[in-house]
C-alpha positions as CSV (number, residue, x, y, z in Angstrom):
1,M,13.8,-22.8,0.0
2,S,13.2,-24.5,-3.3
3,V,15.3,-27.0,-4.7
4,V,17.1,-24.7,-7.3
5,A,17.6,-22.0,-4.5
6,A,19.2,-24.8,-2.2
7,S,21.6,-25.7,-5.3
8,A,22.3,-22.2,-5.8
9,V,23.2,-21.5,-2.1
10,E,25.4,-24.7,-2.0
11,Q,27.3,-23.4,-5.0
12,I,27.5,-19.9,-3.7
13,L,29.0,-21.4,-0.1
14,E,31.5,-23.6,-2.1
15,R,32.8,-20.8,-4.3
16,A,33.1,-18.7,-1.0
17,A,35.0,-21.6,0.8
18,A,37.3,-21.8,-2.1
19,R,37.9,-18.2,-2.1
20,G,38.7,-18.4,1.5
21,A,41.1,-21.4,1.1
22,E,42.8,-19.2,-1.7
23,M,43.1,-16.1,0.5
24,Q,43.8,-18.1,3.7
25,L,41.1,-16.8,5.4
26,S,40.3,-17.6,9.0
27,Y,36.4,-17.7,8.7
28,G,33.9,-19.3,6.2
29,G,34.8,-17.5,3.0
30,A,34.7,-14.5,0.7
31,V,31.6,-13.8,-1.2
32,T,30.7,-11.3,-3.9
33,P,28.1,-8.4,-3.2
34,Q,25.9,-10.3,-5.7
35,E,26.3,-13.6,-4.2
36,A,25.8,-12.0,-0.7
37,W,22.4,-10.8,-2.0
38,A,21.4,-13.9,-3.7
39,L,21.9,-15.7,0.0
40,V,20.1,-13.1,1.8
41,E,16.9,-13.4,-0.8
42,A,17.2,-17.4,-0.3
43,G,17.0,-17.1,3.2
44,A,20.4,-18.7,3.6
45,A,22.2,-15.7,5.5
46,R,22.0,-12.4,7.3
47,V,24.0,-9.2,6.6
48,L,25.8,-7.6,9.1
49,D,26.8,-3.9,8.3
50,V,30.0,-3.0,10.8
51,R,30.3,0.6,9.1
52,T,30.0,3.3,11.7
53,K,26.7,5.3,12.3
54,E,28.0,8.4,10.3
55,E,28.7,6.1,7.1
56,W,24.9,4.6,7.4
57,A,23.6,7.9,7.5
58,L,25.5,10.0,5.2
59,V,26.6,7.2,2.1
60,G,23.5,4.8,2.7
61,R,22.3,1.4,4.1
62,I,21.4,-2.0,3.2
63,P,17.4,-2.7,3.7
64,G,17.4,-5.4,6.4
65,A,21.0,-5.4,7.4
66,T,22.0,-5.5,11.0
67,E,24.0,-2.5,11.9
68,I,26.7,-2.8,14.7
69,E,29.7,-0.7,14.4
70,W,33.0,-2.6,14.6
71,K,34.9,0.5,14.8
72,R,33.7,4.2,15.7
73,Y,34.4,7.4,13.9
74,A,36.4,9.6,14.4
75,D,38.8,7.8,16.5
76,W,38.5,4.3,14.7
77,Q,38.8,2.7,18.0
78,P,37.1,-0.6,18.5
79,N,33.6,-0.6,19.8
80,P,33.7,-2.3,23.0
81,E,30.1,-3.5,23.0
82,F,30.6,-5.5,19.4
83,T,30.7,-9.0,20.5
84,A,27.9,-8.6,23.4
85,E,25.6,-6.8,20.4
86,V,26.2,-9.7,17.7
87,R,25.7,-12.4,20.4
88,Q,22.3,-10.6,21.2
89,R,21.4,-10.5,17.6
90,F,22.8,-13.4,15.8
91,R,22.9,-17.4,16.9
92,T,26.1,-19.3,16.3
93,D,24.8,-21.4,13.5
94,E,23.4,-18.7,11.4
95,R,25.5,-17.6,8.3
96,I,26.7,-13.9,8.8
97,L,27.7,-11.9,5.9
98,L,29.9,-8.9,7.0
99,V,30.1,-5.8,5.0
100,C,31.8,-2.4,5.6
101,R,33.1,0.4,3.2
102,S,35.8,-1.7,1.3
103,A,35.9,-5.2,2.9
104,Q,38.8,-4.6,5.4
105,R,36.9,-3.9,8.6
106,S,34.6,-6.4,7.8
107,H,37.6,-9.1,7.1
108,D,38.8,-8.2,10.5
109,A,35.3,-8.4,12.3
110,A,34.6,-11.9,10.2
111,A,37.7,-13.2,11.9
112,H,37.1,-11.8,15.2
113,L,33.5,-13.5,15.1
114,A,34.7,-16.8,13.7
115,A,37.5,-17.1,16.6
116,L,34.0,-17.0,18.8
117,G,32.4,-20.0,16.7
118,F,30.0,-17.6,14.5
119,A,29.7,-18.9,10.8
120,T,30.9,-15.6,9.1
121,Y,31.8,-14.6,5.5
122,N,33.1,-11.2,4.3
123,V,31.6,-9.6,1.1
124,L,34.2,-8.6,-0.8
125,E,34.2,-5.3,-2.4
126,G,32.0,-3.7,0.5
127,F,29.1,-1.3,0.3
128,E,31.3,1.6,-1.6
129,G,34.2,-0.7,-3.4
130,D,37.5,0.5,-4.6
131,K,38.8,4.0,-5.4
132,N,39.4,5.0,-9.0
133,A,42.0,6.9,-10.5
134,V,40.6,10.0,-8.7
135,S,40.0,8.5,-5.6
136,Q,36.3,8.1,-5.9
137,R,34.7,4.8,-4.8
138,S,33.0,4.2,-8.1
139,V,34.7,1.1,-9.6
140,N,32.6,-1.8,-7.7
141,G,30.9,-2.6,-4.4
142,W,27.4,-3.2,-3.3
143,K,26.1,0.2,-4.5
144,V,27.9,0.2,-7.8
145,R,26.7,-3.7,-8.6
146,G,23.1,-2.3,-8.3
147,L,22.1,-4.1,-5.0
148,P,19.4,-2.9,-2.9
149,W,20.1,0.2,-0.5
150,I,18.7,3.0,0.7
151,Q,19.7,6.7,1.6
């Protein structure tokens, strides 16, 4: 990581922590989708997509993201293997950027993992973002921000 990249990473993490304090989060903080991607590109964090298999298949995926369902469609019950799968794929000293559709499930998963000692951050806006006046998710989010994704 270059000196410039290291400086940018530290600035992003400081903003994330400040948001976390303001929002009274129990985990490392909250990042915008753009900040999340910058951290990934700098090698300073990894993305954990906690949406459902159906969402990955029908809505799209983030290239390189680790995919582990937090809750399962259609009954929206917790994935009983979630914690074990995370422990298999991440170290507790890695920064984990959690993303879901609209940042709510990822918030819950970030809090859960932080309680287990993981360094977690929630990606604000989520993959699809907020709904507009006609209930379409086209206001913000990872996809709307033009960040990498595949169908």
